[in-house]
N, CA, C and O atoms as a MOPAC input file, in Angstrom:
PM7 MOZYME 1SCF
protein

 N    -21.83900 1    14.37200 1    15.52200 1
 C    -21.79500 1    14.83600 1    14.15600 1
 C    -20.65900 1    14.12300 1    13.42700 1
 O    -19.50300 1    14.20800 1    13.83900 1
 N    -20.98300 1    13.43600 1    12.36800 1
 C    -20.01700 1    12.65300 1    11.61600 1
 C    -19.63100 1    13.40100 1    10.35400 1
 O    -20.35500 1    13.37000 1     9.35900 1
 N    -18.49000 1    14.07300 1    10.39600 1
 C    -18.03000 1    14.81000 1     9.22500 1
 C    -17.11200 1    13.93200 1     8.39800 1
 O    -16.26400 1    13.21500 1     8.93000 1
 N    -17.29600 1    14.00000 1     7.08700 1
 C    -16.41800 1    13.27000 1     6.18500 1
 C    -15.13800 1    14.06700 1     5.98900 1
 O    -15.15500 1    15.29300 1     5.87300 1
 N    -14.04200 1    13.34700 1     5.95600 1
 C    -12.74600 1    13.95100 1     5.70000 1
 C    -12.68000 1    14.35500 1     4.22800 1
 O    -12.99200 1    13.55200 1     3.34900 1
 N    -12.27900 1    15.58800 1     3.96000 1
 C    -12.17800 1    16.04600 1     2.58200 1
 C    -10.93700 1    15.44600 1     1.93200 1
 O     -9.83100 1    15.54400 1     2.46300 1
 N    -11.14000 1    14.83000 1     0.78400 1
 C    -10.05300 1    14.20400 1     0.04500 1
 C     -9.68200 1    15.08000 1    -1.14400 1
 O    -10.43900 1    15.20100 1    -2.10700 1
 N     -8.51900 1    15.67800 1    -1.06100 1
 C     -8.05000 1    16.54800 1    -2.13100 1
 C     -6.98500 1    15.84100 1    -2.96400 1
 O     -6.87800 1    16.05500 1    -4.17200 1
 N     -6.21900 1    15.01700 1    -2.31100 1
 C     -5.09100 1    14.34700 1    -2.94700 1
 C     -5.02100 1    12.90500 1    -2.46700 1
 O     -5.63300 1    12.55500 1    -1.45800 1
 N     -4.28600 1    12.07600 1    -3.17700 1
 C     -4.06300 1    10.70300 1    -2.72300 1
 C     -3.39400 1    10.68200 1    -1.34300 1
 O     -3.54400 1     9.72300 1    -0.58600 1
 N     -2.66100 1    11.74200 1    -1.03200 1
 C     -1.98700 1    11.82400 1     0.27400 1
 C     -2.96600 1    11.94900 1     1.43900 1
 O     -2.59100 1    11.72800 1     2.59000 1
 N     -4.21000 1    12.30000 1     1.14800 1
 C     -5.24200 1    12.42300 1     2.17900 1
 C     -5.88000 1    11.07700 1     2.52800 1
 O     -6.59200 1    10.97300 1     3.52600 1
 N     -5.63400 1    10.06700 1     1.72800 1
 C     -6.23200 1     8.75600 1     1.95800 1
 C     -5.52000 1     8.02500 1     3.10100 1
 O     -4.29100 1     7.97200 1     3.14600 1
 N     -6.30300 1     7.46800 1     4.01500 1
 C     -5.72200 1     6.71200 1     5.12800 1
 C     -4.83900 1     5.58000 1     4.61900 1
 O     -3.75500 1     5.35100 1     5.15500 1
 N     -5.29100 1     4.87600 1     3.59500 1
 C     -4.52100 1     3.74700 1     3.05900 1
 C     -3.14900 1     4.21900 1     2.57500 1
 O     -2.14400 1     3.55000 1     2.81300 1
 N     -3.10700 1     5.35300 1     1.90700 1
 C     -1.83700 1     5.89400 1     1.42000 1
 C     -0.92200 1     6.26200 1     2.58700 1
 O      0.26200 1     5.92300 1     2.58500 1
 N     -1.46800 1     6.94700 1     3.57000 1
 C     -0.65900 1     7.37400 1     4.71700 1
 C     -0.07000 1     6.18200 1     5.45600 1
 O      1.10700 1     6.19300 1     5.81500 1
 N     -0.88500 1     5.14900 1     5.68600 1
 C     -0.39000 1     3.94300 1     6.35900 1
 C      0.66300 1     3.23600 1     5.51200 1
 O      1.68600 1     2.78700 1     6.03000 1
 N      0.40900 1     3.13900 1     4.20800 1
 C      1.34500 1     2.45500 1     3.31400 1
 C      2.67000 1     3.20400 1     3.22600 1
 O      3.73300 1     2.58300 1     3.19400 1
 N      2.61500 1     4.52600 1     3.18500 1
 C      3.84000 1     5.31600 1     3.11100 1
 C      4.66800 1     5.13000 1     4.38700 1
 O      5.88100 1     4.93400 1     4.32100 1
 N      4.01400 1     5.19200 1     5.52900 1
 C      4.72100 1     5.01300 1     6.80500 1
 C      5.34000 1     3.61800 1     6.89100 1
 O      6.47500 1     3.47100 1     7.34400 1
 N      4.60900 1     2.60500 1     6.46400 1
 C      5.13700 1     1.23400 1     6.49700 1
 C      6.32400 1     1.09100 1     5.54300 1
 O      7.31900 1     0.45400 1     5.88800 1
 N      6.22800 1     1.67100 1     4.35700 1
 C      7.33100 1     1.59900 1     3.39400 1
 C      8.58300 1     2.27100 1     3.93800 1
 O      9.69400 1     1.78900 1     3.71900 1
 N      8.41000 1     3.37100 1     4.64000 1
 C      9.57200 1     4.05300 1     5.22200 1
 C     10.19100 1     3.23600 1     6.35600 1
 O     11.41200 1     3.22900 1     6.51500 1
 N      9.37200 1     2.55500 1     7.13600 1
 C      9.91200 1     1.65700 1     8.16900 1
 C     10.72600 1     0.53800 1     7.52800 1
 O     11.81500 1     0.20100 1     7.99400 1
 N     10.18700 1    -0.02900 1     6.46200 1
 C     10.89400 1    -1.09700 1     5.75200 1
 C     12.20600 1    -0.57800 1     5.17800 1
 O     13.23300 1    -1.25100 1     5.26600 1
 N     12.17800 1     0.59800 1     4.60000 1
 C     13.40200 1     1.20500 1     4.06100 1
 C     14.47800 1     1.28400 1     5.13500 1
 O     15.63600 1     0.94600 1     4.89200 1
 N     14.09000 1     1.73000 1     6.31700 1
 C     15.07000 1     1.90300 1     7.40800 1
 C     15.65300 1     0.57800 1     7.88500 1
 O     16.87400 1     0.44000 1     7.96900 1
 N     14.80400 1    -0.39700 1     8.19900 1
 C     15.38200 1    -1.62400 1     8.75100 1
 C     16.06100 1    -2.47500 1     7.68100 1
 O     16.93500 1    -3.27900 1     8.00600 1
 N     15.67800 1    -2.31500 1     6.41200 1
 C     16.32200 1    -3.08100 1     5.34300 1
 C     17.77100 1    -2.64000 1     5.11400 1
 O     18.54300 1    -3.35600 1     4.47500 1
 N     18.13800 1    -1.47600 1     5.62700 1
 C     19.53200 1    -1.02600 1     5.53500 1
 C     20.46800 1    -1.98900 1     6.25500 1
 O     21.65700 1    -2.05400 1     5.94500 1
 N     19.93000 1    -2.73400 1     7.21400 1
 C     20.74100 1    -3.64400 1     8.02600 1
 C     20.76600 1    -5.06900 1     7.46700 1
 O     21.43000 1    -5.93700 1     8.03300 1
 N     20.06000 1    -5.31900 1     6.37700 1
 C     20.06200 1    -6.65500 1     5.78200 1
 C     21.45700 1    -6.95300 1     5.22900 1
 O     22.19600 1    -6.03100 1     4.88600 1
 N     21.81600 1    -8.22600 1     5.14100 1
 C     23.12900 1    -8.57900 1     4.58800 1
 C     23.27900 1    -8.08900 1     3.13900 1
 O     22.30500 1    -8.00300 1     2.39100 1
 N     24.49700 1    -7.77700 1     2.77600 1
 C     24.77900 1    -7.25400 1     1.43000 1
 C     24.36500 1    -8.23700 1     0.33400 1
 O     23.96100 1    -7.82200 1    -0.75200 1
 N     24.46700 1    -9.54800 1     0.62000 1
 C     24.08300 1   -10.52000 1    -0.41200 1
 C     22.58900 1   -10.49100 1    -0.72100 1
 O     22.15300 1   -11.06500 1    -1.71900 1
 N     21.79900 1    -9.82500 1     0.12900 1
 C     20.36100 1    -9.68900 1    -0.10400 1
 C     19.99100 1    -8.40800 1    -0.85200 1
 O     18.81800 1    -8.17100 1    -1.14300 1
 N     20.98800 1    -7.58700 1    -1.16000 1
 C     20.71700 1    -6.27500 1    -1.75100 1
 C     19.85800 1    -6.36200 1    -3.00900 1
 O     18.90700 1    -5.59300 1    -3.15100 1
 N     20.16900 1    -7.27500 1    -3.92000 1
 C     19.44200 1    -7.34400 1    -5.18900 1
 C     18.30400 1    -8.35100 1    -5.16100 1
 O     17.62600 1    -8.54700 1    -6.17000 1
 N     18.09000 1    -8.97600 1    -4.04700 1
 C     16.95800 1    -9.89600 1    -3.96200 1
 C     15.98000 1    -9.37900 1    -2.92800 1
 O     15.09000 1    -8.59700 1    -3.26000 1
 N     16.12300 1    -9.79200 1    -1.70300 1
 C     15.12100 1    -9.44800 1    -0.69600 1
 C     15.02500 1    -7.94400 1    -0.43500 1
 O     13.92100 1    -7.40000 1    -0.39800 1
 N     16.13900 1    -7.27600 1    -0.25600 1
 C     16.10700 1    -5.85200 1     0.09300 1
 C     15.39900 1    -5.02800 1    -0.97600 1
 O     14.47000 1    -4.28200 1    -0.67000 1
 N     15.83000 1    -5.15900 1    -2.21500 1
 C     15.22300 1    -4.34100 1    -3.26600 1
 C     13.79000 1    -4.76700 1    -3.54800 1
 O     12.93600 1    -3.92000 1    -3.81000 1
 N     13.51300 1    -6.06500 1    -3.50000 1
 C     12.15100 1    -6.53800 1    -3.75100 1
 C     11.17800 1    -6.03000 1    -2.69700 1
 O     10.07600 1    -5.59100 1    -3.02300 1
 N     11.58800 1    -6.09000 1    -1.43100 1
 C     10.71900 1    -5.64300 1    -0.33900 1
 C     10.49500 1    -4.13300 1    -0.41300 1
 O      9.37700 1    -3.65000 1    -0.23300 1
 N     11.55600 1    -3.40900 1    -0.67500 1
 C     11.40700 1    -1.95800 1    -0.80600 1
 C     10.51300 1    -1.61300 1    -1.99100 1
 O      9.64600 1    -0.74500 1    -1.88700 1
 N     10.72000 1    -2.28800 1    -3.11200 1
 C      9.91500 1    -1.99900 1    -4.30500 1
 C      8.44300 1    -2.30200 1    -4.08300 1
 O      7.58700 1    -1.48500 1    -4.42300 1
 N      8.13500 1    -3.45700 1    -3.52300 1
 C      6.72200 1    -3.80600 1    -3.34500 1
 C      6.04800 1    -2.87700 1    -2.34400 1
 O      4.89500 1    -2.49000 1    -2.53600 1
 N      6.75800 1    -2.51600 1    -1.27300 1
 C      6.14800 1    -1.61900 1    -0.28400 1
 C      5.90200 1    -0.23400 1    -0.87300 1
 O      4.88500 1     0.39300 1    -0.57800 1
 N      6.81600 1     0.24300 1    -1.69300 1
 C      6.63800 1     1.54300 1    -2.34300 1
 C      5.56000 1     1.48200 1    -3.41700 1
 O      4.85100 1     2.46000 1    -3.65400 1
 N      5.44300 1     0.33000 1    -4.06200 1
 C      4.44400 1     0.18100 1    -5.11700 1
 C      3.02200 1     0.27200 1    -4.59300 1
 O      2.11400 1     0.66200 1    -5.32700 1
 N      2.81700 1    -0.08200 1    -3.33100 1
 C      1.48300 1     0.10300 1    -2.74500 1
 C      1.11100 1     1.58100 1    -2.86400 1
 O      0.00800 1     1.92200 1    -3.29100 1
 N      2.02800 1     2.43600 1    -2.48600 1
 C      1.78900 1     3.88700 1    -2.53700 1
 C      1.61300 1     4.38100 1    -3.96400 1
 O      0.70800 1     5.16800 1    -4.24000 1
 N      2.46500 1     3.92800 1    -4.86800 1
 C      2.38100 1     4.43400 1    -6.23900 1
 C      1.10000 1     3.96800 1    -6.92600 1
 O      0.52000 1     4.70900 1    -7.72000 1
 N      0.65900 1     2.76500 1    -6.63200 1
 C     -0.60300 1     2.29100 1    -7.21900 1
 C     -1.79400 1     3.10300 1    -6.70100 1
 O     -2.71900 1     3.40900 1    -7.45400 1
 N     -1.76500 1     3.44300 1    -5.43000 1
 C     -2.83500 1     4.27900 1    -4.87000 1
 C     -2.83500 1     5.64500 1    -5.56400 1
 O     -3.88600 1     6.14500 1    -5.96400 1
 N     -1.65100 1     6.24000 1    -5.70300 1
 C     -1.54900 1     7.55200 1    -6.36000 1
 C     -2.02800 1     7.47600 1    -7.80800 1
 O     -2.75300 1     8.35900 1    -8.26600 1
 N     -1.63000 1     6.42900 1    -8.53000 1
 C     -2.06900 1     6.27400 1    -9.91500 1
 C     -3.58000 1     6.09300 1    -9.98600 1
 O     -4.24400 1     6.68200 1   -10.83900 1
 N     -4.11900 1     5.27200 1    -9.08400 1
 C     -5.56500 1     5.06000 1    -9.05900 1
 C     -6.31900 1     6.34700 1    -8.79200 1
 O     -7.35200 1     6.61000 1    -9.40900 1
 N     -5.80300 1     7.15100 1    -7.86900 1
 C     -6.45000 1     8.42100 1    -7.53800 1
 C     -6.53900 1     9.31100 1    -8.77400 1
 O     -7.57300 1     9.92900 1    -9.02800 1
 N     -5.46300 1     9.37200 1    -9.53300 1
 C     -5.44300 1    10.22200 1   -10.73000 1
 C     -6.28000 1     9.65000 1   -11.86300 1
 O     -6.62300 1    10.37200 1   -12.79900 1
 N     -6.60900 1     8.38900 1   -11.79700 1
 C     -7.40900 1     7.74700 1   -12.85300 1
 C     -8.84700 1     7.50900 1   -12.40800 1
 O     -9.56200 1     6.73000 1   -13.03900 1
 N     -9.28100 1     8.15500 1   -11.34400 1
 C    -10.59600 1     7.82800 1   -10.78600 1
 C    -11.77600 1     8.28500 1   -11.63800 1
 O    -12.92300 1     7.99300 1   -11.29900 1
 N    -11.52500 1     8.98000 1   -12.71700 1
 C    -12.62900 1     9.29300 1   -13.63400 1
 C    -13.02000 1     8.04500 1   -14.41500 1
 O    -14.09000 1     7.99500 1   -15.02300 1
 N    -12.15600 1     7.04500 1   -14.39600 1
 C    -12.43100 1     5.76700 1   -15.05400 1
 C    -12.52000 1     4.68100 1   -13.98100 1
 O    -11.49900 1     4.16500 1   -13.52700 1
 N    -13.71500 1     4.34800 1   -13.59100 1
 C    -13.92100 1     3.43800 1   -12.45700 1
 C    -13.14900 1     2.12300 1   -12.60400 1
 O    -12.52900 1     1.66400 1   -11.64500 1
 N    -13.18200 1     1.52600 1   -13.77100 1
 C    -12.50000 1     0.24200 1   -13.95700 1
 C    -10.99000 1     0.37200 1   -13.76600 1
 O    -10.35600 1    -0.52400 1   -13.20900 1
 N    -10.42500 1     1.46200 1   -14.21700 1
 C     -8.98900 1     1.68600 1   -14.05100 1
 C     -8.68300 1     1.93300 1   -12.57700 1
 O     -7.70300 1     1.40800 1   -12.04700 1
 N     -9.52200 1     2.73500 1   -11.91400 1
 C     -9.35500 1     2.98200 1   -10.48100 1
 C     -9.36400 1     1.66500 1    -9.71400 1
 O     -8.47200 1     1.40900 1    -8.90500 1
 N    -10.35600 1     0.84000 1    -9.96300 1
 C    -10.47400 1    -0.45000 1    -9.27300 1
 C     -9.25400 1    -1.31500 1    -9.56300 1
 O     -8.73500 1    -1.97700 1    -8.66400 1
 N     -8.79600 1    -1.31400 1   -10.80400 1
 C     -7.61800 1    -2.09500 1   -11.16900 1
 C     -6.38800 1    -1.63900 1   -10.39900 1
 O     -5.62800 1    -2.47100 1    -9.90400 1
 N     -6.18200 1    -0.34000 1   -10.29000 1
 C     -5.01300 1     0.19100 1    -9.57200 1
 C     -5.10400 1    -0.11000 1    -8.07400 1
 O     -4.09100 1    -0.41200 1    -7.44200 1
 N     -6.29200 1    -0.03000 1    -7.51100 1
 C     -6.46700 1    -0.35200 1    -6.09400 1
 C     -6.22700 1    -1.84600 1    -5.87800 1
 O     -5.65000 1    -2.24600 1    -4.86600 1
 N     -6.66900 1    -2.66100 1    -6.82300 1
 C     -6.39600 1    -4.10000 1    -6.76900 1
 C     -4.88900 1    -4.36000 1    -6.85600 1
 O     -4.35900 1    -5.20500 1    -6.13500 1
 N     -4.20300 1    -3.63100 1    -7.74000 1
 C     -2.74100 1    -3.75700 1    -7.84300 1
 C     -2.07200 1    -3.38900 1    -6.51600 1
 O     -1.10900 1    -4.03700 1    -6.10300 1
 N     -2.57600 1    -2.36000 1    -5.85700 1
 C     -2.01800 1    -1.95300 1    -4.55600 1
 C     -2.18500 1    -3.07200 1    -3.53200 1
 O     -1.28600 1    -3.32700 1    -2.72900 1
 N     -3.34200 1    -3.73900 1    -3.56500 1
 C     -3.55400 1    -4.87100 1    -2.65300 1
 C     -2.56700 1    -5.99800 1    -2.94700 1
 O     -2.02800 1    -6.60800 1    -2.02400 1
 N     -2.33000 1    -6.27300 1    -4.21400 1
 C     -1.37600 1    -7.30800 1    -4.59300 1
 C      0.03100 1    -6.95800 1    -4.10300 1
 O      0.74600 1    -7.82000 1    -3.59100 1
 N      0.42000 1    -5.71200 1    -4.25800 1
 C      1.74600 1    -5.28100 1    -3.80100 1
 C      1.85900 1    -5.38300 1    -2.27200 1
 O      2.91000 1    -5.74400 1    -1.74400 1
 N      0.77800 1    -5.06500 1    -1.57900 1
 C      0.77700 1    -5.20000 1    -0.12200 1
 C      0.94500 1    -6.66800 1     0.27500 1
 O      1.68100 1    -6.98000 1     1.21200 1
 N      0.26400 1    -7.56700 1    -0.43700 1
 C      0.41600 1    -8.99500 1    -0.18200 1
 C      1.82900 1    -9.47000 1    -0.46500 1
 O      2.36900 1   -10.29100 1     0.27600 1
 N      2.43300 1    -8.96100 1    -1.53200 1
 C      3.82400 1    -9.30700 1    -1.83000 1
 C      4.74200 1    -8.83600 1    -0.70200 1
 O      5.64900 1    -9.55600 1    -0.28600 1
 N      4.49700 1    -7.63300 1    -0.22000 1
 C      5.31100 1    -7.10900 1     0.87500 1
 C      5.19100 1    -7.99400 1     2.11100 1
 O      6.18800 1    -8.25700 1     2.78300 1
 N      3.98600 1    -8.45100 1     2.41200 1
 C      3.79800 1    -9.36400 1     3.54700 1
 C      4.63000 1   -10.63400 1     3.36600 1
 O      5.19600 1   -11.15300 1     4.32800 1
 N      4.69900 1   -11.12200 1     2.14900 1
 C      5.48000 1   -12.32900 1     1.89000 1
 C      6.96600 1   -12.07300 1     2.10100 1
 O      7.66100 1   -12.89900 1     2.69300 1
 N      7.46000 1   -10.92900 1     1.61900 1
 C      8.87000 1   -10.58900 1     1.85100 1
 C      9.15400 1   -10.42900 1     3.34300 1
 O     10.21800 1   -10.82600 1     3.81900 1
 N      8.21800 1    -9.85600 1     4.07200 1
 C      8.39500 1    -9.73600 1     5.52000 1
 C      8.47200 1   -11.10700 1     6.17400 1
 O      9.23800 1   -11.31800 1     7.11300 1
 N      7.66800 1   -12.03600 1     5.66500 1
 C      7.69500 1   -13.40600 1     6.18700 1
 C      9.06400 1   -14.05200 1     5.95000 1
 O      9.59500 1   -14.73800 1     6.82300 1
 N      9.62800 1   -13.82600 1     4.76100 1
 C     10.97800 1   -14.32200 1     4.49300 1
 C     12.00000 1   -13.65400 1     5.41800 1
 O     12.90900 1   -14.31300 1     5.92300 1
 N     11.84900 1   -12.36200 1     5.63200 1
 C     12.79900 1   -11.63000 1     6.47200 1
 C     12.81100 1   -12.16100 1     7.90100 1
 O     13.87900 1   -12.28100 1     8.50000 1
 N     11.65800 1   -12.47800 1     8.45100 1
 C     11.62400 1   -13.02600 1     9.80900 1
 C     12.15000 1   -14.45700 1     9.81200 1
 O     12.83200 1   -14.85400 1    10.75800 1
 N     11.85200 1   -15.23800 1     8.78200 1
 C     12.33600 1   -16.62300 1     8.70300 1
 C     13.86000 1   -16.67300 1     8.57900 1
 O     14.49800 1   -17.60500 1     9.06900 1
 N     14.43600 1   -15.66500 1     7.92300 1
 C     15.89500 1   -15.58800 1     7.77100 1
 C     16.55900 1   -14.86900 1     8.94700 1
 O     17.77600 1   -14.67800 1     8.95800 1
 N     15.76700 1   -14.47800 1     9.92100 1
 C     16.24600 1   -13.77600 1    11.12100 1
 C     16.85500 1   -12.40900 1    10.81200 1
 O     17.77700 1   -11.96900 1    11.50000 1
 N     16.34100 1   -11.73600 1     9.77800 1
 C     16.77300 1   -10.36900 1     9.48100 1
 C     15.95600 1    -9.35100 1    10.27200 1
 O     16.41800 1    -8.24100 1    10.53100 1
 N     14.73900 1    -9.73700 1    10.65300 1
 C     13.90600 1    -8.92300 1    11.53800 1
 C     13.36400 1    -9.84100 1    12.62400 1
 O     13.26500 1   -11.05300 1    12.43000 1
 N     13.01700 1    -9.26800 1    13.75600 1
 C     12.47000 1   -10.12300 1    14.81400 1
 C     10.95600 1   -10.26600 1    14.66600 1
 O     10.31200 1    -9.53300 1    13.91500 1
 N     10.42300 1   -11.20800 1    15.38700 1
 C      9.00300 1   -11.56300 1    15.27900 1
 C      8.10600 1   -10.37200 1    15.62000 1
 O      7.05500 1   -10.21000 1    15.00200 1
 N      8.49100 1    -9.54100 1    16.58200 1
 C      7.66500 1    -8.38400 1    16.95000 1
 C      7.54800 1    -7.38400 1    15.80400 1
 O      6.47200 1    -6.84300 1    15.54800 1
 N      8.65800 1    -7.14400 1    15.12100 1
 C      8.63600 1    -6.23700 1    13.96800 1
 C      7.74600 1    -6.82300 1    12.87500 1
 O      6.93600 1    -6.11600 1    12.27600 1
 N      7.90500 1    -8.12600 1    12.62300 1
 C      7.06300 1    -8.78600 1    11.63100 1
 C      5.59300 1    -8.66000 1    11.99600 1
 O      4.77900 1    -8.24400 1    11.17000 1
 N      5.24800 1    -9.01700 1    13.23200 1
 C      3.84000 1    -8.97800 1    13.64800 1
 C      3.25300 1    -7.58400 1    13.49900 1
 O      2.12200 1    -7.42100 1    13.04000 1
 N      4.02800 1    -6.58500 1    13.88800 1
 C      3.55500 1    -5.20400 1    13.79900 1
 C      3.32200 1    -4.78800 1    12.34200 1
 O      2.26100 1    -4.26100 1    12.00800 1
 N      4.30400 1    -5.02300 1    11.48500 1
 C      4.16300 1    -4.62100 1    10.08600 1
 C      3.14400 1    -5.47600 1     9.34100 1
 O      2.41400 1    -4.96700 1     8.49000 1
 N      3.08700 1    -6.75600 1     9.64900 1
 C      2.07900 1    -7.60400 1     9.01900 1
 C      0.67700 1    -7.10000 1     9.37400 1
 O     -0.21700 1    -7.07400 1     8.52800 1
 N      0.50100 1    -6.70400 1    10.62600 1
 C     -0.77100 1    -6.12200 1    11.05400 1
 C     -1.08200 1    -4.82400 1    10.33100 1
 O     -2.23100 1    -4.56500 1     9.97300 1
 N     -0.05800 1    -4.00800 1    10.11600 1
 C     -0.25400 1    -2.76000 1     9.36500 1
 C     -0.69600 1    -3.05900 1     7.93600 1
 O     -1.58800 1    -2.40100 1     7.40100 1
 N     -0.06600 1    -4.05500 1     7.32600 1
 C     -0.45700 1    -4.39400 1     5.95400 1
 C     -1.84900 1    -5.00700 1     5.89200 1
 O     -2.54500 1    -4.83500 1     4.89200 1
 N     -2.27100 1    -5.71400 1     6.92700 1
 C     -3.65500 1    -6.20100 1     6.96400 1
 C     -4.62900 1    -5.02000 1     7.00800 1
 O     -5.67700 1    -5.05100 1     6.36400 1
 N     -4.27800 1    -3.98400 1     7.76900 1
 C     -5.11300 1    -2.76900 1     7.81200 1
 C     -5.14800 1    -2.08400 1     6.44500 1
 O     -6.20400 1    -1.67200 1     5.96600 1
 N     -3.98200 1    -1.97500 1     5.84000 1
 C     -3.88600 1    -1.32800 1     4.52900 1
 C     -4.73000 1    -2.08500 1     3.51300 1
 O     -5.49400 1    -1.48000 1     2.76100 1
 N     -4.59300 1    -3.40400 1     3.48800 1
 C     -5.36300 1    -4.22500 1     2.55700 1
 C     -6.85800 1    -4.07300 1     2.82400 1
 O     -7.65000 1    -4.00500 1     1.88400 1
 N     -7.24700 1    -4.02000 1     4.08600 1
 C     -8.65600 1    -3.82000 1     4.42500 1
 C     -9.18100 1    -2.49500 1     3.90700 1
 O    -10.28400 1    -2.42900 1     3.36300 1
 N     -8.39700 1    -1.43800 1     4.07200 1
 C     -8.81000 1    -0.11900 1     3.57900 1
 C     -8.88700 1    -0.10300 1     2.05000 1
 O     -9.80400 1     0.47800 1     1.47000 1
 N     -7.92200 1    -0.74000 1     1.41700 1
 C     -7.94100 1    -0.82000 1    -0.04700 1
 C     -9.13200 1    -1.63500 1    -0.53400 1
 O     -9.76200 1    -1.28200 1    -1.53100 1
 N     -9.43700 1    -2.70100 1     0.15300 1
 C    -10.59300 1    -3.51900 1    -0.21600 1
 C    -11.88400 1    -2.69900 1    -0.12400 1
 O    -12.74500 1    -2.79200 1    -0.99900 1
 N    -12.01500 1    -1.89900 1     0.93700 1
 C    -13.19600 1    -1.04400 1     1.07100 1
 C    -13.23800 1     0.01100 1    -0.03500 1
 O    -14.31100 1     0.34200 1    -0.54000 1
 N    -12.07800 1     0.53400 1    -0.40900 1
 C    -12.03500 1     1.49600 1    -1.50900 1
 C    -12.49700 1     0.84700 1    -2.81000 1
 O    -13.21200 1     1.46300 1    -3.60100 1
 N    -12.09100 1    -0.38200 1    -3.02200 1
 C    -12.48800 1    -1.09200 1    -4.23600 1
 C    -13.99500 1    -1.34500 1    -4.24500 1
 O    -14.66100 1    -1.13700 1    -5.25900 1
 N    -14.52000 1    -1.79000 1    -3.11600 1
 C    -15.95500 1    -2.07100 1    -3.01100 1
 C    -16.78000 1    -0.79500 1    -3.16900 1
 O    -17.84700 1    -0.81100 1    -3.78300 1
 N    -16.28200 1     0.30500 1    -2.61400 1
 C    -17.00400 1     1.58500 1    -2.65800 1
 C    -16.41700 1     2.52800 1    -3.71200 1
 O    -16.38800 1     3.74400 1    -3.51800 1
 N    -15.96000 1     1.97000 1    -4.80600 1
 C    -15.29400 1     2.76700 1    -5.84500 1
 C    -16.14500 1     3.93900 1    -6.31500 1
 O    -15.60800 1     4.99400 1    -6.65200 1
 N    -17.46700 1     3.77000 1    -6.34300 1
 C    -18.34200 1     4.85300 1    -6.80300 1
 C    -18.21300 1     6.10800 1    -5.95500 1
 O    -18.44100 1     7.21000 1    -6.45300 1
 N    -17.85200 1     5.96500 1    -4.68200 1
 C    -17.70500 1     7.14700 1    -3.82400 1
 C    -16.40100 1     7.89100 1    -4.10100 1
 O    -16.25200 1     9.04600 1    -3.70200 1
 N    -15.46200 1     7.24200 1    -4.77800 1
 C    -14.18600 1     7.87100 1    -5.10500 1
 C    -14.12900 1     8.33700 1    -6.55300 1
 O    -13.41400 1     9.28300 1    -6.88400 1
 N    -14.88000 1     7.67500 1    -7.40300 1
 C    -14.79900 1     7.94000 1    -8.83500 1
 C    -15.83800 1     8.96200 1    -9.29000 1
 O    -16.86700 1     9.16400 1    -8.64500 1
 N    -15.54700 1     9.57700 1   -10.38300 1
 C    -16.45000 1    10.54700 1   -10.97700 1
 C    -16.32300 1    10.46300 1   -12.49000 1
 O    -15.29300 1    10.05200 1   -13.02500 1
 N    -17.36600 1    10.85200 1   -13.15000 1
 C    -17.35700 1    10.91500 1   -14.60700 1
 C    -17.76200 1    12.32600 1   -14.99500 1
 O    -18.93700 1    12.68300 1   -14.91100 1
 N    -16.79200 1    13.13200 1   -15.41900 1
 C    -17.11000 1    14.53800 1   -15.73900 1
 C    -18.11100 1    14.69000 1   -16.88200 1
 O    -18.78400 1    15.71500 1   -16.98200 1
 N    -18.21200 1    13.68900 1   -17.73200 1
 C    -19.15500 1    13.77300 1   -18.86200 1
 C    -20.59900 1    13.61300 1   -18.41800 1
 O    -21.51100 1    14.06600 1   -19.11100 1
 N    -20.82300 1    12.97600 1   -17.27300 1
 C    -22.20000 1    12.71300 1   -16.82100 1
 C    -22.74400 1    13.81500 1   -15.91800 1
 O    -23.86800 1    13.69500 1   -15.43200 1
 N    -21.98800 1    14.88400 1   -15.67700 1
 C    -22.43900 1    15.94000 1   -14.75900 1
 C    -22.96700 1    17.16200 1   -15.49500 1
 O    -22.83600 1    18.28000 1   -14.99700 1
 N    -23.55200 1    16.97800 1   -16.65400 1
 C    -24.07500 1    18.14700 1   -17.37700 1
 C    -25.53400 1    18.37800 1   -17.12400 1
 O    -26.11200 1    19.32200 1   -17.66200 1

């Protein structure tokens, strides 16, 4: 029996949960980055990783407008890609080791995949209250 998970909030979405966990991991290890990176790599990486979550939340609240929902989910994918790039810089600068990079890069590939499926299947997430009369 294949039961669908009930989605009440953006917090119920797998993509959101994975993105939030990844952003918190980044927050923790970025505390150890050199101080000269505070306003460049550290803040940029934290911002982009958190923006994945905020774009998902914004999209969820705008899902009555399919085009806006799709746009916000697309923005979340872009932020995830930006985060992957910052992670690549972090490993190249030896601020994180290759295992941490590989693990988080893999997580972001999963997140992007889930977001891509949400974008493709936007009709299953979106609703138009005016058309339900």
